[in-house]
Each structure stands twice: as C-alpha cells, then as structure tokens.
C-alpha positions in Angstrom: -10.5 -7.1 10.7 -11.5 -10.3 8.9 -9.0 -13.1 7.9 -9.7 -12.4 4.2 -9.0 -8.6 4.7 -5.7 -9.7 6.4 -4.8 -12.0 3.6 -5.5 -9.4 0.9 -3.3 -6.8 2.6 -0.4 -9.2 3.3 -0.5 -10.8 -0.2 -0.3 -7.3 -1.8 3.2 -6.7 -0.3 4.5 -9.8 1.5 4.3 -13.6 1.1 1.6 -15.2 3.2 3.4 -17.5 5.7 2.0 -19.9 8.2 3.6 -18.0 11.0 2.1 -14.6 10.0 -1.3 -16.2 9.8 -0.8 -17.8 13.3 0.2 -14.4 14.8 -2.7 -12.6 13.2 -5.2 -15.2 14.4 -3.8 -15.0 17.9 -4.3 -11.3 18.0 -7.6 -11.4 16.1 -9.0 -13.9 18.6 -9.1 -11.0 21.1 -9.5 -8.0 18.8 -10.0 -5.3 21.4 -7.0 -6.1 23.6 -3.7 -4.4 23.7 -0.9 -7.1 23.5 2.7 -7.1 24.6 5.0 -9.3 22.6 4.9 -11.7 25.6 1.1 -11.8 25.5 1.2 -12.7 21.8 3.9 -15.3 22.4 1.8 -16.9 25.2 -1.3 -17.2 23.0 0.7 -18.6 20.1 2.6 -21.1 22.3 -0.7 -22.7 23.4 -0.9 -24.4 20.0 2.5 -23.6 18.3 5.4 -23.8 20.8 7.9 -23.9 17.9 7.3 -20.2 17.0 9.9 -18.0 18.7 10.0 -14.5 19.9 12.1 -13.3 17.0 9.4 -14.4 14.6 6.8 -12.5 16.6 8.9 -9.3 16.4 9.5 -9.7 12.7 5.9 -10.4 12.0 4.7 -7.4 14.1 7.1 -5.1 12.1 5.5 -6.3 8.8 2.0 -5.9 10.3 2.9 -2.3 11.3 4.3 -1.5 7.9 1.1 -2.8 6.2 -1.2 -1.0 8.6 -2.7 -4.3 10.0 -1.3 -3.5 13.5 -0.7 -0.3 15.5 2.1 0.0 18.0 1.4 1.9 21.2 4.3 3.3 23.2 2.9 4.1 26.5 4.2 5.9 29.6 5.5 2.7 31.2 7.9 2.3 28.3 6.3 -0.9 27.2 5.2 -1.4 23.6 1.7 -2.7 23.1 0.2 -3.8 19.8 -3.4 -3.9 18.6 -5.2 -4.8 15.4 -5.8 -1.5 13.5 -9.4 -0.9 12.9 -11.3 2.4 13.5 -9.1 5.4 14.4 -9.3 5.9 18.2 -7.4 7.2 21.2 -6.4 5.7 24.5 -6.9 6.6 28.1 -4.3 5.0 30.4 -4.7 4.6 34.2 -1.5 5.7 35.9 -2.3 3.4 38.9 -3.3 0.0 37.5 -2.3 0.4 33.8 -5.7 -0.2 32.4 -6.1 1.0 28.8 -9.5 2.3 27.7 -10.3 3.1 24.0 -12.0 6.4 23.1 -13.9 5.9 19.8 -16.6 8.4 19.8 -17.0 11.7 17.9 -14.2 13.2 19.9 -11.8 11.3 17.6 -13.3 13.2 14.5 -13.1 16.5 16.3 -9.3 16.0 17.0 -8.7 15.0 13.4 -10.6 18.0 12.1 -8.5 20.3 14.4 -5.3 18.8 12.9 -6.6 19.3 9.4 -7.4 23.0 10.1 -3.9 23.6 11.7 -2.3 21.7 8.8 -2.7 24.8 6.7 -0.1 26.4 8.9 2.2 23.4 8.5 2.4 23.5 4.7 5.9 21.9 4.7 4.9 19.0 7.0 2.9 16.0 5.9 1.3 14.1 8.9 1.2 10.3 8.3 0.2 9.2 11.8 -1.0 10.5 15.1 -1.2 9.0 18.5 -2.8 10.8 21.4 -2.9 9.3 24.9 -4.9 10.6 27.9 -3.3 9.7 31.3 -5.2 9.7 34.5 -7.0 7.4 37.0 -9.7 4.9 36.1 -13.0 4.8 38.1 -11.7 1.8 40.2 -8.4 3.5 41.2 -10.2 6.8 42.0 -12.3 4.9 44.5 -9.3 3.4 46.2 -7.4 6.7 46.8 
C-alpha cells in the first residue's frame, strides 16, 4: 500500500495525524511482516520515543476499522498485525512460530466455495474470513 493510498483512506474517515502516519510508515517499511504491538513500538521508538503503546493500540484499531491493517489472532493467543493488501491465508509452524503467507489461486478457490455455500446461508452476511493452516515448517520437520 502506498502512502498516498493510506492518506486517502484515512482522510476519508479520520483526521490525518503525525502519529498515525508514523505508525503506518513503520509497518509499511516492512510490508510482508506480521507485527506484534511490541514490534511496532520498537520500530517507532527508533526515531520517535515519545509515542506510547496506547497510541499504537488506538492507531491500530482505526487502521483495522478502515481496512488498512488486518489483525491475526493466532494459536499462541498473540495478536499480529499486517498491512492489508491482497487477500491471503497463513500457515503457522507449531514449533518455531514462523508465519508463511499463501497467496496463490487456492485463495480464490476457498472464496468461491464460500460464495457457493452462501446460498444456504441466506440470513448471514459474511464480512470477513480468516483461515489458518497449522503444521510444521520445512526446518522444524528436519529437526524432528
């Protein structure tokens, strides 16, 4: 996501603040990573130590509401955040905790299956979907 895309989304619903732009830039500097709040705080504090953890949490909530960021609630009960771009799924290693994104045509197949089944769920409107695959990465399989 570009900075101009970000500004357009935010300005449509929320005031553009310096702190929001700093948090976005911190996450966007490593766009394919999955961040904890602590990770974001560490990156932000490298240049802006005055920004507190409460600001990070509030900013992430706004980013989630506007669709800029997706929250991942994984098996280890930690929340991870990532810049929302292309719809994708995650494979999580149960041993080392590595997170691998699945972004191929399998994503479209899953979405099409939901659309077909939606006919059965006439009284239910799906607004989001998160699917996680749990197993063992190549490195952890070699160890065991």
